[in-house]
LUMBASE-842272 format. One record per residue: residue number from 1; x, y, z of N, C-alpha, C, CB in turn. Coordinates in steps of 0.02 Angstrom, whole numbers, plus 50000, padded with zeros to 5 digits. Glycine has a CB too. Layout:
N
NODE  pos    n_u    n_v    n_w   ca_u   ca_v   ca_w    c_u    c_v    c_w   cb_u   cb_v   cb_w
NODE  NUM      X      Y      Z      X      Y      Z      X      Y      Z      X      Y      Z
...
***
This chain:
316
NODE  pos    n_u    n_v    n_w   ca_u   ca_v   ca_w    c_u    c_v    c_w   cb_u   cb_v   cb_w
NODE    1  48972  50688  50592  48975  50617  50581  49047  50592  50603  48960  50599  50503
NODE    2  49046  50535  50637  49112  50510  50660  49154  50489  50600  49103  50450  50709
NODE    3  49217  50507  50602  49263  50486  50548  49263  50410  50542  49335  50511  50562
NODE    4  49257  50384  50481  49252  50312  50473  49314  50276  50498  49239  50294  50401
NODE    5  49372  50307  50488  49433  50276  50513  49430  50267  50588  49494  50318  50494
NODE    6  49405  50317  50625  49403  50312  50696  49356  50255  50717  49383  50378  50726
NODE    7  49300  50251  50682  49251  50198  50697  49284  50130  50686  49188  50205  50654
NODE    8  49323  50123  50632  49353  50059  50615  49405  50041  50669  49386  50061  50545
NODE    9  49440  50091  50695  49492  50079  50745  49461  50050  50810  49530  50145  50761
NODE   10  49398  50066  50822  49367  50042  50885  49347  49968  50879  49305  50085  50903
NODE   11  49343  49942  50819  49322  49873  50813  49378  49825  50832  49298  49859  50743
NODE   12  49365  49784  50881  49415  49737  50904  49425  49681  50853  49395  49707  50972
NODE   13  49487  49666  50840  49504  49610  50793  49499  49545  50834  49578  49619  50760
NODE   14  49451  49505  50816  49441  49440  50849  49456  49387  50797  49368  49433  50878
NODE   15  49500  49341  50814  49520  49289  50768  49472  49230  50774  49593  49266  50783
NODE   16  49445  49210  50716  49396  49154  50714  49428  49098  50675  49327  49176  50681
NODE   17  49421  49037  50696  49449  48979  50665  49396  48925  50657  49509  48953  50705
NODE   18  49392  48897  50596  49341  48845  50584  49368  48797  50532  49271  48876  50561
NODE   19  49352  48733  50541  49373  48682  50493  49336  48691  50428  49361  48610  50520
NODE   20  49373  48686  50372  49343  48691  50306  49314  48624  50285  49395  48716  50254
NODE   21  49249  48621  50269  49218  48558  50250  49249  48529  50186  49142  48567  50239
NODE   22  49258  48464  50184  49290  48432  50127  49253  48446  50063  49296  48357  50137
NODE   23  49186  48450  50066  49147  48460  50005  49162  48528  49972  49073  48454  50021
NODE   24  49181  48577  50012  49202  48641  49984  49269  48635  49951  49203  48695  50039
NODE   25  49315  48603  49984  49384  48595  49954  49380  48552  49891  49434  48563  50005
NODE   26  49333  48506  49887  49329  48461  49830  49309  48499  49767  49278  48405  49843
NODE   27  49283  48559  49773  49263  48600  49714  49321  48620  49673  49225  48661  49736
NODE   28  49380  48621  49702  49440  48640  49663  49497  48591  49684  49462  48718  49676
NODE   29  49523  48553  49635  49574  48504  49653  49637  48532  49679  49590  48463  49595
NODE   30  49649  48599  49674  49710  48628  49698  49716  48619  49773  49715  48701  49680
NODE   31  49659  48614  49809  49661  48608  49881  49686  48541  49904  49593  48620  49909
NODE   32  49676  48490  49863  49704  48424  49881  49780  48425  49878  49676  48369  49834
NODE   33  49807  48469  49834  49880  48478  49832  49904  48519  49891  49901  48512  49767
NODE   34  49865  48572  49906  49883  48616  49962  49885  48576  50028  49832  48675  49968
NODE   35  49839  48531  50037  49833  48493  50100  49894  48444  50106  49765  48453  50102
NODE   36  49933  48435  50055  49991  48392  50060  50053  48429  50086  50005  48361  49993
NODE   37  50046  48495  50092  50104  48534  50120  50114  48514  50193  50092  48613  50114
NODE   38  50175  48517  50215  50189  48496  50286  50164  48546  50338  50264  48488  50296
NODE   39  50160  48523  50398  50138  48566  50453  50185  48627  50456  50136  48527  50521
NODE   40  50157  48686  50466  50194  48747  50468  50184  48789  50406  50265  48732  50476
NODE   41  50162  48757  50351  50146  48794  50291  50072  48816  50294  50160  48752  50229
NODE   42  50056  48871  50264  49988  48897  50262  49978  48931  50196  49974  48945  50321
NODE   43  49915  48945  50181  49897  48981  50118  49863  49045  50136  49851  48938  50072
NODE   44  49885  49099  50102  49855  49164  50112  49832  49190  50044  49906  49213  50146
NODE   45  49806  49252  50041  49787  49281  49978  49724  49252  49949  49841  49275  49929
NODE   46  49720  49251  49882  49658  49232  49848  49635  49162  49862  49667  49240  49775
NODE   47  49682  49116  49869  49663  49046  49882  49627  49037  49948  49724  49001  49881
NODE   48  49650  49074  49999  49616  49072  50063  49552  49110  50062  49661  49099  50118
NODE   49  49552  49168  50027  49491  49210  50023  49434  49172  49985  49508  49278  49987
NODE   50  49452  49133  49935  49403  49095  49896  49365  49047  49942  49439  49056  49838
NODE   51  49403  49012  49985  49370  48969  50033  49326  49006  50081  49421  48931  50071
NODE   52  49348  49066  50102  49311  49105  50148  49244  49127  50120  49351  49165  50168
NODE   53  49243  49146  50057  49180  49167  50026  49130  49111  50025  49193  49192  49955
NODE   54  49152  49050  50012  49107  48992  50011  49080  48977  50080  49141  48932  49983
NODE   55  49122  48983  50130  49103  48966  50198  49060  49020  50231  49164  48955  50241
NODE   56  49077  49083  50219  49046  49138  50255  48982  49161  50223  49094  49197  50260
NODE   57  48981  49160  50156  48919  49182  50120  48892  49125  50080  48933  49243  50073
NODE   58  48841  49088  50108  48815  49029  50074  48781  49043  50008  48767  48994  50119
NODE   59  48767  49106  49994  48733  49122  49929  48783  49114  49872  48704  49195  49928
NODE   60  48847  49112  49885  48895  49101  49832  48896  49027  49812  48966  49125  49853
NODE   61  48871  49012  49754  48864  48944  49732  48926  48918  49695  48804  48938  49689
NODE   62  48969  48965  49676  49027  48946  49636  49092  48966  49670  49024  48979  49567
NODE   63  49138  48919  49674  49203  48933  49703  49243  48978  49658  49242  48868  49718
NODE   64  49268  49033  49683  49308  49079  49644  49373  49043  49623  49323  49144  49684
NODE   65  49389  49042  49558  49449  49007  49537  49512  49032  49570  49457  49013  49465
NODE   66  49560  48987  49580  49623  49004  49610  49677  49007  49556  49641  48952  49665
NODE   67  49704  49067  49543  49753  49074  49489  49821  49052  49513  49755  49145  49465
NODE   68  49840  49068  49574  49901  49044  49604  49891  49040  49678  49961  49088  49587
NODE   69  49939  49012  49712  49935  48999  49784  49991  49036  49820  49937  48923  49799
NODE   70  49973  49082  49863  50022  49119  49903  50036  49080  49967  49996  49192  49919
NODE   71  50098  49058  49974  50117  49016  50031  50146  49059  50088  50168  48962  50009
NODE   72  50127  49043  50147  50158  49074  50208  50186  49017  50250  50104  49119  50250
NODE   73  50228  49037  50298  50254  48987  50343  50256  49015  50413  50324  48965  50322
NODE   74  50247  48972  50461  50248  48992  50533  50316  48974  50562  50191  48958  50573
NODE   75  50349  49026  50586  50416  49015  50615  50412  48966  50673  50447  49080  50638
NODE   76  50462  48925  50677  50465  48876  50730  50434  48809  50709  50430  48901  50791
NODE   77  50396  48810  50654  50365  48749  50630  50398  48723  50566  50291  48760  50618
NODE   78  50424  48768  50527  50454  48750  50462  50501  48805  50443  50400  48737  50406
NODE   79  50553  48790  50404  50600  48841  50382  50576  48875  50319  50670  48811  50371
NODE   80  50602  48936  50308  50582  48972  50248  50605  48936  50185  50611  49042  50249
NODE   81  50663  48906  50188  50691  48870  50132  50645  48813  50110  50760  48842  50149
NODE   82  50620  48776  50158  50575  48722  50140  50508  48750  50114  50563  48676  50200
NODE   83  50482  48802  50145  50419  48831  50123  50425  48861  50054  50396  48883  50173
NODE   84  50485  48887  50037  50496  48917  49971  50490  48864  49915  50565  48951  49969
NODE   85  50504  48802  49929  50495  48751  49877  50423  48746  49855  50520  48683  49902
NODE   86  50376  48758  49901  50306  48756  49885  50285  48820  49850  50265  48744  49947
NODE   87  50315  48877  49867  50301  48939  49832  50323  48931  49759  50337  48999  49866
NODE   88  50382  48903  49748  50407  48894  49680  50360  48849  49641  50479  48865  49682
NODE   89  50330  48800  49673  50286  48752  49640  50218  48784  49624  50277  48689  49685
NODE   90  50188  48818  49673  50121  48845  49665  50119  48913  49632  50089  48849  49732
NODE   91  50171  48955  49642  50172  49023  49614  50240  49037  49580  50159  49076  49670
NODE   92  50253  49003  49524  50320  49011  49494  50334  49082  49470  50327  48963  49436
NODE   93  50282  49116  49447  50292  49186  49426  50313  49233  49482  50229  49213  49395
NODE   94  50277  49227  49536  50294  49267  49596  50365  49248  49620  50241  49255  49653
NODE   95  50379  49183  49622  50445  49161  49647  50501  49188  49604  50448  49084  49648
NODE   96  50489  49191  49538  50542  49217  49493  50553  49291  49503  50524  49203  49421
NODE   97  50507  49324  49537  50515  49396  49552  50533  49406  49626  50449  49435  49535
NODE   98  50563  49353  49656  50588  49358  49725  50532  49366  49777  50636  49417  49732
NODE   99  50473  49340  49761  50419  49338  49811  50413  49268  49836  50351  49363  49781
NODE  100  50450  49253  49890  50448  49186  49919  50393  49179  49972  50516  49167  49949
NODE  101  50398  49127  50012  50348  49115  50064  50352  49171  50115  50360  49046  50097
NODE  102  50294  49192  50140  50292  49247  50189  50292  49220  50260  50230  49292  50178
NODE  103  50333  49249  50302  50337  49227  50371  50277  49253  50410  50403  49249  50402
NODE  104  50246  49211  50452  50196  49231  50499  50221  49214  50569  50128  49198  50484
NODE  105  50233  49263  50607  50257  49251  50677  50202  49260  50727  50314  49298  50695
NODE  106  50153  49302  50709  50097  49315  50753  50036  49328  50710  50112  49375  50800
NODE  107  49983  49290  50722  49924  49296  50678  49891  49364  50681  49874  49243  50695
NODE  108  49886  49392  50742  49854  49458  50748  49895  49511  50713  49845  49476  50822
NODE  109  49960  49509  50720  50003  49556  50686  50000  49548  50611  50074  49548  50710
NODE  110  49996  49485  50589  49992  49472  50517  49929  49503  50487  49993  49396  50503
NODE  111  49874  49496  50523  49810  49523  50498  49814  49599  50487  49752  49506  50547
NODE  112  49852  49631  50529  49859  49705  50523  49905  49725  50466  49885  49734  50589
NODE  113  49937  49679  50432  49979  49694  50375  49940  49687  50309  50040  49649  50374
NODE  114  49877  49663  50311  49841  49651  50251  49817  49717  50219  49783  49605  50265
NODE  115  49807  49717  50153  49784  49777  50121  49707  49789  50131  49800  49773  50046
NODE  116  49669  49733  50127  49595  49740  50137  49572  49689  50190  49555  49729  50068
NODE  117  49518  49706  50223  49494  49664  50278  49477  49594  50251  49432  49696  50312
NODE  118  49448  49589  50191  49429  49522  50167  49489  49479  50149  49384  49529  50108
NODE  119  49550  49508  50154  49611  49469  50144  49642  49450  50211  49661  49509  50102
NODE  120  49608  49465  50264  49631  49444  50332  49610  49371  50344  49602  49492  50389
NODE  121  49634  49327  50301  49615  49257  50305  49678  49214  50293  49558  49241  50252
NODE  122  49681  49156  50327  49735  49109  50319  49702  49039  50319  49790  49118  50377
NODE  123  49728  48998  50275  49707  48927  50274  49766  48885  50297  49681  48904  50202
NODE  124  49758  48851  50353  49813  48813  50383  49787  48750  50417  49852  48857  50434
NODE  125  49818  48694  50401  49801  48630  50432  49727  48615  50426  49821  48629  50504
NODE  126  49698  48630  50369  49629  48613  50358  49578  48661  50388  49618  48547  50384
NODE  127  49603  48715  50418  49557  48764  50452  49566  48832  50419  49571  48769  50529
NODE  128  49511  48869  50417  49511  48938  50396  49516  48983  50457  49448  48955  50355
NODE  129  49566  49027  50457  49576  49074  50511  49562  49143  50483  49650  49069  50542
NODE  130  49519  49180  50515  49498  49246  50490  49486  49294  50545  49438  49240  50449
NODE  131  49493  49359  50531  49474  49410  50579  49399  49421  50576  49512  49476  50565
NODE  132  49372  49449  50630  49301  49464  50630  49285  49515  50576  49278  49489  50700
NODE  133  49331  49561  50561  49317  49611  50509  49313  49576  50441  49373  49667  50508
NODE  134  49357  49525  50430  49352  49489  50368  49286  49453  50359  49407  49440  50363
NODE  135  49265  49421  50412  49200  49385  50409  49144  49432  50393  49185  49349  50476
NODE  136  49145  49490  50427  49092  49541  50415  49092  49564  50343  49102  49602  50462
NODE  137  49149  49583  50315  49152  49613  50251  49143  49563  50194  49215  49649  50242
NODE  138  49165  49501  50203  49151  49449  50154  49078  49433  50151  49190  49386  50170
NODE  139  49045  49432  50210  48974  49417  50212  48935  49475  50178  48950  49406  50285
NODE  140  48955  49538  50189  48922  49594  50158  48944  49608  50086  48935  49655  50200
NODE  141  49001  49579  50066  49028  49594  49999  49056  49663  49992  48975  49585  49948
NODE  142  49092  49685  50044  49119  49753  50044  49197  49750  50046  49091  49794  50104
NODE  143  49231  49786  50002  49303  49790  50002  49322  49850  50045  49332  49796  49930
NODE  144  49352  49837  50102  49373  49887  50149  49448  49887  50159  49338  49877  50216
NODE  145  49482  49944  50153  49553  49946  50170  49563  49930  50243  49582  50014  50154
NODE  146  49617  49897  50259  49633  49883  50329  49660  49948  50362  49687  49825  50336
NODE  147  49663  49946  50426  49691  50004  50462  49751  49981  50504  49636  50037  50507
NODE  148  49806  50017  50496  49863  50002  50537  49907  50064  50539  49902  49940  50510
NODE  149  49951  50069  50587  49995  50128  50595  50037  50137  50533  50040  50120  50657
NODE  150  50031  50197  50502  50071  50211  50443  50046  50174  50383  50142  50194  50455
NODE  151  49984  50151  50384  49957  50107  50331  49916  50142  50281  49918  50053  50359
NODE  152  49857  50113  50267  49818  50133  50209  49771  50191  50222  49780  50074  50184
NODE  153  49750  50202  50284  49712  50262  50303  49764  50311  50333  49652  50245  50355
NODE  154  49769  50370  50304  49815  50419  50329  49786  50487  50321  49881  50415  50294
NODE  155  49745  50509  50371  49708  50570  50364  49754  50631  50357  49663  50579  50423
NODE  156  49811  50629  50391  49856  50687  50390  49885  50698  50320  49913  50678  50440
NODE  157  49898  50644  50284  49931  50651  50218  49879  50652  50162  49982  50593  50207
NODE  158  49831  50605  50164  49786  50600  50107  49721  50640  50117  49769  50527  50095
NODE  159  49703  50658  50177  49640  50690  50190  49590  50640  50220  49614  50720  50126
NODE  160  49537  50667  50248  49490  50623  50283  49461  50569  50239  49433  50663  50313
NODE  161  49465  50506  50263  49438  50447  50230  49469  50434  50160  49363  50456  50223
NODE  162  49529  50459  50149  49561  50448  50086  49612  50392  50090  49594  50511  50062
NODE  163  49625  50359  50033  49675  50307  50031  49723  50322  49974  49642  50238  50022
NODE  164  49780  50289  49976  49832  50301  49926  49812  50275  49858  49896  50269  49948
NODE  165  49845  50300  49805  49830  50276  49737  49843  50201  49731  49872  50315  49685
NODE  166  49896  50178  49761  49912  50107  49756  49856  50063  49781  49975  50092  49794
NODE  167  49830  50081  49840  49777  50040  49871  49711  50051  49835  49771  50056  49946
NODE  168  49699  50110  49810  49637  50124  49773  49636  50081  49710  49631  50199  49755
NODE  169  49691  50076  49674  49695  50035  49613  49686  49961  49630  49761  50047  49577
NODE  170  49716  49939  49685  49710  49870  49707  49636  49854  49725  49756  49856  49769
NODE  171  49603  49902  49755  49533  49892  49774  49490  49882  49712  49507  49951  49815
NODE  172  49502  49921  49660  49462  49914  49598  49480  49850  49563  49474  49974  49550
NODE  173  49543  49830  49566  49563  49767  49533  49529  49709  49569  49641  49758  49532
NODE  174  49529  49710  49635  49498  49655  49673  49422  49654  49661  49513  49660  49749
NODE  175  49391  49711  49657  49320  49714  49642  49307  49686  49571  49293  49788  49648
NODE  176  49349  49701  49524  49342  49679  49454  49346  49602  49451  49397  49711  49407
NODE  177  49394  49574  49489  49402  49502  49491  49341  49469  49522  49464  49483  49529
NODE  178  49320  49494  49580  49265  49462  49615  49198  49467  49580  49258  49490  49682
NODE  179  49189  49522  49543  49126  49532  49507  49116  49481  49452  49124  49603  49478
NODE  180  49169  49447  49432  49163  49395  49381  49124  49336  49410  49233  49373  49356
NODE  181  49120  49329  49476  49092  49270  49507  49039  49287  49558  49145  49229  49539
NODE  182  49040  49348  49586  48993  49370  49636  48962  49435  49616  49027  49376  49704
NODE  183  48897  49438  49613  48863  49499  49588  48870  49558  49632  48790  49485  49579
NODE  184  48861  49550  49697  48856  49606  49742  48923  49616  49779  48798  49594  49792
NODE  185  48970  49646  49744  49033  49665  49775  49046  49740  49764  49092  49623  49745
NODE  186  49056  49776  49818  49068  49848  49809  49128  49869  49853  49004  49890  49827
NODE  187  49155  49927  49837  49208  49956  49876  49174  50004  49925  49262  49991  49832
NODE  188  49197  50006  49986  49170  50052  50036  49162  50122  50007  49216  50054  50098
NODE  189  49099  50146  50003  49085  50209  49970  49105  50270  50011  49012  50214  49952
NODE  190  49134  50258  50072  49156  50314  50112  49228  50337  50095  49153  50296  50184
NODE  191  49265  50294  50057  49335  50311  50041  49341  50344  49976  49379  50251  50041
NODE  192  49395  50378  49964  49407  50414  49901  49481  50422  49890  49372  50485  49902
NODE  193  49496  50446  49829  49567  50461  49809  49565  50516  49757  49605  50396  49779
NODE  194  49602  50570  49770  49605  50625  49722  49676  50637  49697  49577  50689  49754
NODE  195  49720  50587  49706  49791  50593  49687  49809  50557  49624  49834  50569  49742
NODE  196  49760  50524  49591  49776  50481  49535  49771  50521  49469  49729  50420  49534
NODE  197  49828  50541  49443  49830  50577  49379  49898  50563  49349  49818  50654  49387
NODE  198  49903  50573  49284  49966  50561  49249  49988  50625  49215  49959  50504  49197
NODE  199  50046  50650  49236  50077  50707  49201  50154  50701  49210  50050  50776  49229
NODE  200  50188  50753  49192  50261  50748  49192  50292  50739  49262  50291  50809  49161
NODE  201  50253  50752  49315  50278  50747  49382  50247  50689  49422  50267  50812  49418
NODE  202  50211  50644  49388  50175  50593  49425  50196  50523  49405  50100  50603  49414
NODE  203  50260  50511  49398  50282  50446  49378  50263  50392  49429  50356  50447  49369
NODE  204  50254  50413  49492  50230  50366  49542  50161  50335  49521  50224  50401  49612
NODE  205  50116  50376  49500  50052  50352  49478  50056  50308  49417  50007  50409  49465
NODE  206  50099  50328  49370  50110  50286  49311  50137  50218  49329  50157  50320  49262
NODE  207  50184  50218  49374  50216  50157  49397  50163  50111  49431  50274  50173  49446
NODE  208  50123  50139  49474  50073  50099  49509  50019  50072  49460  50040  50141  49564
NODE  209  50001  50114  49410  49951  50091  49362  49980  50036  49319  49927  50149  49318
NODE  210  50042  50042  49300  50075  49990  49259  50077  49923  49297  50148  50012  49239
NODE  211  50094  49927  49361  50096  49865  49403  50026  49835  49408  50125  49881  49475
NODE  212  49975  49876  49418  49908  49851  49425  49884  49819  49360  49862  49906  49447
NODE  213  49898  49849  49304  49879  49822  49239  49913  49754  49230  49898  49871  49181
NODE  214  49978  49753  49246  50015  49691  49240  49980  49634  49278  50087  49700  49267
NODE  215  49961  49649  49341  49929  49599  49382  49863  49576  49352  49918  49625  49453
NODE  216  49827  49623  49320  49762  49607  49292  49767  49557  49235  49729  49670  49268
NODE  217  49825  49554  49202  49835  49506  49148  49832  49434  49172  49902  49519  49114
NODE  218  49843  49422  49236  49839  49355  49264  49772  49323  49250  49853  49356  49338
NODE  219  49720  49366  49240  49653  49341  49233  49631  49337  49160  49607  49383  49271
NODE  220  49678  49349  49114  49662  49341  49042  49676  49404  49004  49588  49321  49033
NODE  221  49686  49399  48939  49702  49457  48899  49646  49507  48892  49724  49436  48831
NODE  222  49584  49487  48903  49527  49535  48899  49514  49570  48965  49464  49498  48878
NODE  223  49545  49545  49019  49528  49570  49085  49552  49639  49097  49556  49526  49136
NODE  224  49613  49659  49075  49636  49727  49087  49589  49783  49064  49701  49736  49054
NODE  225  49555  49772  49008  49510  49824  48984  49450  49830  49031  49487  49809  48913
NODE  226  49426  49775  49059  49371  49779  49108  49396  49817  49169  49346  49709  49129
NODE  227  49456  49803  49189  49486  49836  49248  49492  49910  49237  49556  49807  49264
NODE  228  49516  49932  49179  49522  50003  49164  49455  50037  49159  49559  50013  49099
NODE  229  49406  50002  49133  49338  50030  49127  49313  50042  49199  49290  49982  49087
NODE  230  49324  49995  49244  49300  50004  49312  49336  50059  49349  49307  49939  49350
NODE  231  49400  50070  49331  49437  50129  49360  49402  50193  49341  49512  50131  49335
NODE  232  49386  50200  49277  49355  50260  49252  49286  50270  49286  49348  50256  49175
NODE  233  49250  50216  49297  49182  50223  49324  49179  50224  49400  49140  50167  49298
NODE  234  49234  50208  49433  49234  50204  49505  49225  50271  49537  49297  50172  49530
NODE  235  49179  50275  49588  49171  50340  49623  49228  50357  49670  49108  50339  49663
NODE  236  49276  50310  49680  49332  50325  49723  49375  50381  49697  49373  50264  49733
NODE  237  49388  50382  49631  49437  50426  49601  49403  50492  49586  49468  50395  49538
NODE  238  49432  50547  49610  49402  50614  49602  49441  50654  49551  49399  50652  49669
NODE  239  49497  50629  49524  49537  50667  49476  49513  50651  49406  49613  50651  49484
NODE  240  49538  50689  49358  49520  50679  49289  49557  50617  49261  49538  50742  49248
NODE  241  49517  50570  49237  49544  50507  49211  49540  50502  49134  49507  50448  49242
NODE  242  49534  50559  49103  49527  50559  49030  49587  50531  48993  49514  50630  49005
NODE  243  49645  50527  49026  49702  50499  48992  49693  50425  48978  49763  50510  49033
NODE  244  49644  50393  49007  49630  50322  48994  49579  50313  48937  49604  50287  49059
NODE  245  49551  50369  48912  49497  50364  48862  49520  50390  48794  49435  50402  48886
NODE  246  49485  50364  48742  49497  50391  48675  49448  50448  48661  49489  50337  48620
NODE  247  49449  50472  48598  49406  50530  48581  49333  50513  48585  49422  50555  48511
NODE  248  49315  50449  48582  49244  50428  48586  49221  50416  48657  49233  50367  48546
NODE  249  49267  50425  48706  49250  50414  48775  49255  50343  48798  49182  50438  48787
NODE  250  49283  50299  48755  49292  50229  48773  49363  50219  48799  49279  50183  48712
NODE  251  49375  50165  48838  49440  50149  48861  49488  50138  48803  49439  50090  48906
NODE  252  49546  50168  48804  49593  50161  48748  49618  50088  48744  49653  50210  48757
NODE  253  49652  50074  48688  49684  50009  48680  49734  49997  48735  49718  50004  48612
NODE  254  49729  49938  48767  49772  49925  48825  49846  49926  48806  49754  49858  48857
NODE  255  49861  49901  48747  49929  49901  48723  49956  49972  48719  49934  49868  48656
NODE  256  49914  50019  48693  49937  50088  48687  49949  50120  48756  49886  50128  48648
NODE  257  49905  50104  48804  49914  50130  48871  49978  50103  48902  49854  50113  48916
NODE  258  49989  50038  48895  50049  50009  48920  50112  50039  48890  50048  49936  48909
NODE  259  50108  50050  48823  50166  50079  48788  50181  50148  48813  50154  50082  48711
NODE  260  50128  50189  48823  50137  50257  48850  50168  50257  48919  50072  50294  48853
NODE  261  50141  50211  48960  50167  50207  49028  50240  50184  49030  50124  50158  49070
NODE  262  50256  50136  48986  50325  50112  48985  50375  50168  48965  50331  50052  48937
NODE  263  50353  50209  48918  50397  50265  48898  50401  50317  48952  50372  50297  48834
NODE  264  50345  50327  48987  50343  50379  49039  50384  50361  49100  50271  50391  49061
NODE  265  50386  50297  49117  50418  50276  49179  50482  50238  49168  50371  50235  49220
NODE  266  50514  50246  49110  50573  50210  49095  50629  50220  49148  50597  50230  49028
NODE  267  50626  50278  49180  50676  50291  49232  50661  50254  49296  50681  50364  49246
NODE  268  50602  50220  49299  50583  50178  49355  50570  50108  49330  50520  50207  49392
NODE  269  50621  50075  49301  50609  50011  49268  50590  49954  49315  50669  49992  49229
NODE  270  50558  49903  49287  50539  49844  49326  50530  49786  49277  50474  49857  49368
NODE  271  50537  49726  49304  50524  49667  49262  50450  49659  49250  50553  49602  49295
NODE  272  50432  49640  49188  50363  49624  49174  50346  49555  49202  50350  49626  49099
NODE  273  50285  49548  49230  50262  49482  49248  50246  49444  49185  50200  49485  49295
NODE  274  50248  49377  49191  50243  49335  49131  50181  49346  49090  50247  49264  49152
NODE  275  50122  49353  49121  50059  49360  49085  50059  49425  49044  50000  49360  49135
NODE  276  50082  49479  49075  50085  49543  49039  50138  49541  48985  50100  49601  49088
NODE  277  50194  49510  48999  50247  49506  48950  50225  49470  48887  50308  49472  48978
NODE  278  50190  49415  48897  50163  49379  48838  50118  49422  48794  50125  49316  48860
NODE  279  50074  49460  48828  50031  49505  48791  50070  49559  48756  49981  49535  48837
NODE  280  50113  49589  48793  50150  49649  48768  50191  49629  48709  50195  49681  48823
NODE  281  50228  49573  48713  50272  49554  48659  50233  49525  48599  50323  49504  48684
NODE  282  50173  49499  48610  50134  49472  48554  50107  49528  48509  50077  49429  48581
NODE  283  50109  49590  48533  50079  49645  48495  50128  49679  48447  50051  49697  48543
NODE  284  50192  49661  48452  50241  49694  48409  50303  49652  48398  50259  49760  48437
NODE  285  50335  49662  48342  50398  49631  48328  50455  49683  48334  50397  49601  48258
NODE  286  50438  49739  48358  50486  49795  48360  50543  49778  48409  50451  49861  48381
NODE  287  50604  49779  48384  50661  49761  48425  50675  49813  48478  50722  49753  48382
NODE  288  50650  49874  48467  50660  49927  48516  50627  49909  48581  50633  49994  48491
NODE  289  50567  49879  48580  50531  49860  48640  50566  49801  48675  50459  49843  48625
NODE  290  50592  49755  48634  50629  49700  48664  50690  49727  48700  50650  49650  48612
NODE  291  50724  49775  48670  50782  49804  48703  50762  49840  48767  50819  49852  48656
NODE  292  50705  49874  48764  50680  49908  48825  50669  49861  48882  50615  49945  48811
NODE  293  50639  49804  48868  50626  49755  48920  50691  49729  48948  50584  49698  48894
NODE  294  50741  49721  48904  50806  49701  48929  50836  49751  48977  50852  49691  48871
NODE  295  50824  49815  48964  50847  49868  49009  50813  49864  49077  50835  49936  48978
NODE  296  50748  49848  49077  50714  49839  49141  50745  49784  49182  50640  49823  49131
NODE  297  50761  49728  49150  50792  49672  49184  50862  49689  49209  50794  49612  49139
NODE  298  50897  49724  49167  50966  49744  49186  50965  49790  49246  51002  49778  49128
NODE  299  50916  49837  49248  50912  49883  49304  50896  49845  49369  50859  49938  49290
NODE  300  50848  49798  49363  50828  49763  49424  50886  49723  49452  50768  49718  49410
NODE  301  50926  49691  49408  50985  49654  49432  51032  49701  49468  51022  49620  49374
NODE  302  51041  49759  49441  51087  49808  49474  51058  49831  49541  51100  49870  49428
NODE  303  50991  49839  49541  50959  49864  49602  50966  49813  49659  50884  49880  49589
NODE  304  50959  49749  49643  50965  49698  49694  51035  49700  49726  50950  49627  49663
NODE  305  51087  49713  49684  51155  49714  49708  51171  49780  49746  51204  49705  49650
NODE  306  51133  49833  49732  51148  49896  49760  51085  49928  49789  51179  49941  49709
NODE  307  51053  49893  49834  50985  49915  49857  50986  49987  49882  50960  49869  49914
NODE  308  51031  50004  49926  51030  50071  49954  51046  50126  49905  51077  50075  50009
NODE  309  51084  50111  49855  51108  50161  49808  51052  50195  49770  51157  50131  49759
NODE  310  50997  50157  49754  50947  50184  49711  50887  50211  49749  50925  50131  49663
NODE  311  50887  50207  49814  50827  50225  49850  50805  50297  49838  50837  50213  49923
NODE  312  50851  50340  49825  50832  50408  49811  50804  50422  49743  50889  50450  49821
NODE  313  50809  50372  49700  50789  50382  49629  50732  50340  49607  50846  50368  49585
NODE  314  50708  50294  49647  50655  50249  49625  50604  50240  49681  50685  50182  49604
NODE  315  50542  50238  49661  50487  50228  49709  50467  50154  49705  50424  50276  49693
NODE  316  50476  50117  49759  50461  50048  49759  50389  50034  49776  50503  50013  49806
***
């Protein structure tokens, strides 16, 4: 059987552009605000993907909610400084973590930097711009990792049709989010990951899991447990995931998992995102944890000032 990666490489990326009907944008008032951005600004990520699902798959009767808006800018049309003012307005949490507007210099090259094909979408000047692969997978409801040099498919390092732990976790998170609104969403069943485990030598996995759980809090305090349950049940992961379960075989308390991960990866500190921080701090009055969070922030401030100094000690 032909390696799936090789088959994917043969598919030509064709850029498709179509005007978004006003009646679709009217389903969520956020798009009336987005349309007020100046020429040169664009929207990527979930806000663009939500429009794509409504346009490409007419069976979707409900617009997927937009939690925040990821802003991009096209060089030569607007400056990053001006575009960042819209990032700060639409995505204040991301902006506070130094995630400003993303530059797009070439649409085809931009599409090749996406994590999944269904994220190869841009909303700009009232039009949806998408790759042919995005249209195909949104229509079919399949989450497919993108392919690019040194990217998410790496047969030499991960093995045939394998993806990294970071992308595997993101795939399950995206599936968990979309399943709230669309019944038939699956991850490409040809891919797998056998590197996801937690032990004394796997702080990378703990770090990636902590980041993924943090992101899942954006969808509500109950959402992380759904996400973790889907990780356990996902056929992607081939390693033992019992560390996520209690003695009864159920997903452990999310706070306990977060606490264990924080203790395990303290030498790889990071700032908590607002949604996770609110949950985490609401569970305890223990000053030790408050001090720990302060250490994360202190480390990040030092890291920003000494970027090269820490590269040997931290996995970004």
